[in-house]
N, C-alpha and C positions, 0 to 999 in steps of 0.2 A: 246239615247245611248242603245245599246243592253244589255239585262239583263245578259246574260251569256257571260262574257268577253272572256273567252278562245275560245269559238266558234267564237266570233266576230273577234278575232285576225286572225283566219284562213280565215274568210270571207274577211277581208281587204286585204289579200295577193293577191287575184284575181284582185285587182285594181292597182297593181304596175305600170302598164303602164302610169297611170296618173302622176307618179312622175318623169318621164323622162325629161332630159335636155341634148340635144346633145352637147351643148357647155361645159357642165360639165363632159363629158365622162360617163354620167350615163344614156344615152338614152336607152329606151326600145321600140322604134318604133315611138315616137312622135318627129317630127323635131323641132317644135317651139310652144310656148304658146302665145296666145294673152293675153292682160292685163286682160280681163274678167275672163279667165280660171285660171290665176294665183291668182286673188283675191278669186275665189271660193275655190281653194286649200288651200289658207291661212286661209280662214274662216273655212274650214273643219279641218285643223290642230289645230286651236285654240279650236274648239268645241270637238275635239276627240284626246287626247294625244296618244292613241294607234295607230291611223291612222298615226300620225306623226312619231312615233317610228319605225314602221315596213316598212314605205314607204320612209322616207327621211333620217333617221339616218344610218350612216355607222360606223362600229366599226373595230378595228384592230384585225386581226386573232391571235390566241394564238401562232401560229408557224410563224408569220410574213407574209409579202406579201401585196398585194393590199387590201384596205378596202372592207369589205363585208357587205351586208345588216344586220341590227340588227334583228336576229332571236331570239325571246324570248325563254329562257329556262323555264323549268317547274316551278322553284322557282320564276322566274320573272313574269310568267303568274299568279301564285297564288297571288303575291303581287298586281299586277295591278287589278285583279278582286276584291280583298279585299278592296283596297282603293277607287276604283271607286264605289263600292256598298255603302260604308259608308260615303265617304267624297266628292263625286262629286256633287256639289250643284249649284243652280242658282246663277249667279254672277252679270250679267248686261244685258241690252237690247241693241241690235244694230239693228236699222231699224225695231223695233217691234219684233225682234226675241230674245228669251231668250238664253243667252250664259251661259253655266255651266263651273265651274272651280273647281279644287281640292282646298278645303278650310278647314282650321283648322285640317289638317292631324296631327295625333299624332301616328306615326308608330314606333314600336320597334321590330326589327327583330333579332332573335337569330339564327345564321346561321353557316354553315361550311365554310372552307376556299375556296376561289375562286368560290363563289356562283354567282358572277356577279351582286350582288345587288348594289354595289357602282356605277357601270357603268349605271345601270338602273336609279338610283336616280339622278346622274349627268345629264342624258339626260332629266329627268323630270324638273330639274332646268333650263336647257337650253330652254326647251319648254316654260316655264313661261316667261323667259327673252325675247324670240322672239315674243311672241303673246300677252303679257300683258305689256303695257308700264309702265315704272317706277318700275319694279321689282327689289327689293334689296335681293340678295341671298348670302349665306355664306356656305362654306364647312370647317369643322374642322376635322383634323387628329392629331394624338398624336406626330408625328415627322415632322421636317421641310422637310426632303427629301421626305416623303410621301405626304406632301402638294404640293410640287413642281411637283411631278409626277402626282398628281390628276389634277392640272391645265393643264398640258400637255394633259391629256386625254380629258378634256373638250374642249380644243382648237382643238384637233383632230376631235372631233364630229362636231365642228363648221366649220372646214376647208373643210370637205367633204359634207357639205350641198349644195344643188343646188345654183348656183350663184345668181339667182333671189330672193332666200329666205334669203340670208345672209345680215344682216345690216352692216353698216360700223362700224369698231372698233375705239375706241378712240386711237389716235396716241400715247398718253402719256403712254398707257398700253402695247405697243408693246414689250418692253423689260422687262416687269414686271413678276416676278415669283410668284405673289400673287394676281393678279387682271385681270379681263376681263370685258371690258365695251363696250356697244353699244351706241354710242353718239346720234344717231338719235332717239333712243327709251328710252333714259335715264334709261337704265337697267344696273345693275352692279353685278358682282360676285366677292367676296373676298374669298380667300383660305388661311387658316392659322392654327395655333396650339392653344390649350388652354393655358392660362397663366401658368407660372411656379411658381407663388405664389398664395396664396389663394385670395389675393386682386385682382390680374389680372384676375384670373379665374372667380371670381364673377362678374367682370365688363364687361365680354364679352357680347357685344350686348346691354348693358344697355343704352348706349347713342344714340341708333338708333332704328328705327322700321324695322324689317326684315319681308320679305314675304315668304321666303323659306330657310330652313337650313338643311344641311346634317351633321350628327354627326357620325363619324366612329370610332369604337373601344373605346368607352367611358370608359370601365374598365381600360384602360391603361393611363387615364388622372390622373395627380397628385392630383387634387382637383375636382373630378368628380361631387360631390354634389353641390358645390358652382358654378361650371361652368354651370350645367344644370339649376339651379335656375336662373342664369343670362340670359341665352338664352331664356328660356320659358317666362321670363318677357318681352323680346323684341319681341317675336313672339306671338301676340295675335290672330289675325285672319288668320295668315299665317300658313305655314306647317313645321313640324319638322319630318324628316326622320332619324331614328337612327338604325344603323345596326352594329353588332359586333359578334365575336366569344366569348364564355363564358370565365370567369376568376375565380372570387372568389364568393362563395356562400354568399349572404348578402350584396354585394357591391351595389353601386347606380344603376348600370345597372340591376343587378339581382332583386333588390327590385322593380324597376319600371316595369320590365317585369312581375313579379309576380302579381303586382296590375292590370296590363292590362289583365292578364289571367282571373281575376274575373269578367270582364265585365263592362259595362257602369255605373252600379250602384256604382262602387268603383273607377273607373278611366276613364279619357278621352283617355288613351292610348290603342291602338290596338296591342296586342302581337301576333306575328307569329313565329312559330318554323320551321326550315328547317333542317332535318337530312341529312347527307351526301348521303344517298342512293337515294335521288332525282336526284343526278348528274349522267347523262348518261355516262360521260367520266371516272368515277371512276370504272373501271373494267379491268380484265386481261383475255386474251384469254385462252381457256382450251384445253388441249391435250385429245386425245380419252380416255374415261373412267374416266377422272379426276372429272367430275361433280358428278358422283356417289360417289366417294371417299370423296369429300368435304361434300356432303350432309349427308354422314354416320358418319362424325366426327365433327359435329357442337357442339360448346360449348354453355353454357347458353346465353351468349351475342349474339352469332350468331343466335341461335334459336329465341331469342327475336326479332331480326330484321325481320325474316320471319313472326313472329306472328303479329307484329305491322304494317309492311309495306309489305304485301305479293305481292302486284302488282309491287313493285319496287326492291325487294331483289332477287338476283340470285346467282348462284354458281360463276359466273364471278366476281361479286362484293365482295363476301366473300373471294375469292382468292386475290383480290386487297387489301382488309382489312388486311389479314394476312401478306402479303408482306410489306405493308406500316408500320404496327406496328413493324415488325422485322427490316426493313432496315432504316426507318426514325426516329423511336422512341426507338430503342434499346430494344424492347419488352415491353415498358412501356404502358400498355393499358390505364391507367388514363390520361397520356399526350395526347395520340391519341384521346380520347374522348373529350378533351378540344378543340382540333383543328378540329375534325370531330365528332361533337356531334351526339348521337344516340337517346337520349331522353333529355328533358329539365330539368332534375334533376341531373343525375349522371355526367353531363358534367361540373358542377361547382365545383371548388376546395374549399379549406378552408385555411385561414391564421392561424387557431388555431383549437383546438379540439371542435367540435360541441357537447355540453353536452348531448342533448336529441336526437341526431341522432344515434339511436340504431336499427340495423336491426332485433333485436329479438322482438321488439314490435312496434306497430303502435299507436301513441297517438290518432289518429282519431277514433280508436275503442272505446275510452272513451266518445265520444260525447253523451250526454244524452238529445237530442233534444225533447224527449217525455215529459220531465219535463218542458220544456221552455214555458212560457205563455206570455212573453212580450219581445220585442226587439225594443228599441227606438234608433234612430240615428238622430242627428241633427248637425248643425255647432258648437254647444257648447259642446255636450257630447254624449257618447255612453252608454246606460244603458241596461243591459241584466239581467233578473231576473225571478224567480218563487216566488210564495207566500211562506212565512215561514209556517212551520207546527206548529200549536199551541203546546206550551210546550217544543219545541226544543231549545237547546242552540247553540250558534254559535261562530266561531272564525273570527275576522274581522282584516284584514291586510290593512294598508294604506301606499302607497308610495306618497311622497309629491313633488309638483312642484310649480313654481311661477305663472303659468297661463299666459305665454307670447304669446301663440298661435303659428301659423306657424308650423315649424318642431321641436319646442321645446318639452321637456318632458311633460307628462301628470300627473296630480294627479289621482291616481287610488285607488279605494276601492274594495277589494275582500272579499267575505263572504263565509265561508264553514260551512255547517251544521255539528255540532259536533257529532250528533247521527247517521247520514247516510253517513258522509264523502263525501259529494257532494258539489261542487261549486253551490251556489244558487243565487249569486248576483255579478254583476260586474259593476262598474261605472268608466268611464274614461273621463277626460276633460283636454285639454291643455289651456283652456281660463278661467277656474274658478280660481279666485284669491286665493292665500294661506290664505288671511285674511277671506275669506268666507268658506274655507274648513272645519273648526271646526263645523260649523252649519250643513253642509252636513253630516259630520260624525255622529252627534247626530240624524239627521233625519233617517239615515240608521240604527243606533242602535235601534231606537224606533220600527222599523219594524222587525229587526233581532237582538234581544238582545243577548249579548255575550261579551266575552273578546276582548279588542281592543289593537292592537299594531300599533303605529305610528312611521314611520321611522323618526329619529331625526337628520339626517345629514343636516347641513345648515338650509334650510327653515323650516324643521320640528320642530326645536327648537321654532321658533316663533309660529307655529301652536299649540304646546303644551302649550305655554305661554298663548295664548288666551283661550284655554280650561280651564286652571287652574285659570284664573283671570276674565273672563267675568261673570258678575252677573247672566245672564240668564242661563248660563251653570253650574255655581256653585250651583244653586238652585236644580239641579237634582243630589242628593247625590249618588244615585245608579250608575248613569252614570259616576260620578267622580271616583268611586271605581273600575270600569271595565277596567281601563287602565293598561297595562303591563308596568313595568319599569325595565330597564336594570340593573340599580344600583341606589343608592341614588343620585349619581351625574348625572345620565342620565335617565330622565323621558320619556321613550319611548324605541324604538328598534334602536340600533346603528348599521348601516350597514357599514362594512369594508370589505376589501378583505378576511380577516380571517373569519368574520361572514358569508359572502356569501359562502365560501367553506364548511361551516357547514350546512346552511339551504337549499342550492340548491340541494346537493345530497339527502337530505331527501325527497323533492318532486319528484325527479327523481325515487327514490326507491318506493315511494307511487304510482306513476303513473304506474310503471312497475308491481307492485303487482296487481293493478286493472286490467291491461290488461291480466295478467296470469289468474286471477280469472274469467274474462269474457270468455277466451278461454276454460276454464274447465267447467264453468257453464253459458253458453250463454243464456239459457232459464230460469234459476233460479235466479230471481232478489234478493230474500232474501239472498241466499248464496253469490251472487256477492257483495252485499253491505257490507259484513264483512271485505273486504280487500281493502287496498289502497285508492286512491283518484280519484274521477271522476270529469271531467270538461265538460263544454258545450260551452265555448266561442271560436269561430273560430279565433278571433283576438289574443287571448291568445295562441292558438295552433300555430299561425303564428310566434309569438315571440319565443315560445319554439323551433321552427324549426331552428332558427338562433341565438340561445344563445350560446356563445362560451367561452371556457376557454383557454386563451392565456397566457401561462407561469404563471399561478396562478391568473391572472386578469380575473374575470368573468364579462360578460356583453354582450350587443349587439356589433356587429362588428363596430369599430370606423370609422367615416367618411362616413357611408353608409346611414344615415337617419333612421336606424332602432332603436327601443327602447326596453327596458326591464322592463318598469314600471309595467306592468301587472304581470310579473314573480316575481318581488321583493315583490309586495303586496301579491301575492298568497303564496310565501315562508314564509313570516312573519305570515300570517294567519295559515298556516299549522304548523309552529313551535309552535304556541300558544296552540296546542292541549295538550301539556305536562302540561299546567297549567289550562286548561279549567275546570277541575273538581273542583279545588279550587275556581275559580271565580264563578262557577255555584252555589256553596254553599252560597257564599256571595249574589249573585243575588236573590236566592230563599228566603234568610232571609229578604232582603229588600221587596220583593214581599209579603211575609207573613205579615210583619209589615204594609205595605201599605193597604192590604186588611182588616186587623183587625182595623186599625185606621179609615178606612172608615166606617166599621160596627159600 
């Protein structure tokens, strides 16, 4: 397979005469094929999806009329190169020759309207059904009418294949609006919608093994998270192609896309972004002198397009943008960017107010990686820390979870240095049992002595009960005295909507103060440390980016798979600074007695 696919696409075009079939009215000069040559072409199509797409697939023109050859657009070429480079792997041997196949594809494409990606993916699914016996494929869309239309498009691709390439269809499926089957190949395609209940959405695909799945417009699905979990469970070695325009910041599609952006170390997904300027059709003709007037009146967004995509942005496209915003979106630029994204951040909307999404400061400027000495990641926990400075006191915040694994909440321990106002330790695990968490808290305390605040909603009450009653923990009297208590009736920190509205704005203010100090004193570390709160955890920054206030209810966006455990633990730790001096006196007193009793 050629290494540079876009070049290979152009190379394959020179061989179109091999695809002719006079009886199919697709002849390009070859009157007939003998059996040997047909077999060779089938072998080549099997081994090279691109050769199949551009030589044998016919698509319906936008303006109607006779089918035309599938000429790949720029966005389609980019996708093909990306997935062929990463997912095209040896599959089997035929007569001693190794045959490759797209395998374990996990593609998530954030795209503009009418990018042609659904047609490309449908053609790839048809390729697998034709050339790999027993292929089970599914296509999901969010509405019944869209599902029926998609099946018609797949049947259209099948209809205009050369006659000698078309397998016989199952007669039972002729009138079906949801299924296409090839009886002789035992290959099947089902087209449908996600379930309208959480139970049905989660059951999609669970009862079968799928080889290829296309998921279109996932953000519009009612139970997107449950649906995606069900489908990925059914597609182990097979391929998942997901494409959508953006919707809400923090939803399942957005969360998955963001993970894919981080690379293979974080996710198996490959995230690709396609801005609308890649589309050659999105332009308007110019009158004499109009180009100069447009270029002289660019706003910030338009100038940003020239800066990011200079090879694709033109005055003609800017004119199209202005007219489309005015005529189709009533001047609403935000809605335009959701349908025709220009970058992969501003295109996502929000169902509530994103608390830490402030254009005046960038949380990433607070990263103190120069202080980071350890970063441990495993299936059980994530631990990020630097060594404690001798003699320093700390604030320790604990958010408690049961330790159920999967996508459930994590138990998190955050430690802030009271003297330098820096995050110095973060522990997070969604498999550590709440019964074992008390002993982890003490272990952290021994390394970072300080005042401790444990969240006592539900599971936290049991954690505090172990701390107060376990003999090995009771024996450490200083440890016992270091716990903050909300009231006589609440031994710990009680988190409610009301208390969140109190502690979350405090870390927001602290982070903002730190950024301002950094901007004023970027080279003066001693001056910088006098203000605000500095953090180093990238995963904490990720949670902060998608923490929302939705009509007084603060937390991660519901139903998206995102969490706020790190934020709550950090907020509790920062809140404890008000009491840290009192607890520090108690700690030093115990330390003094311990030294003297030893002497």
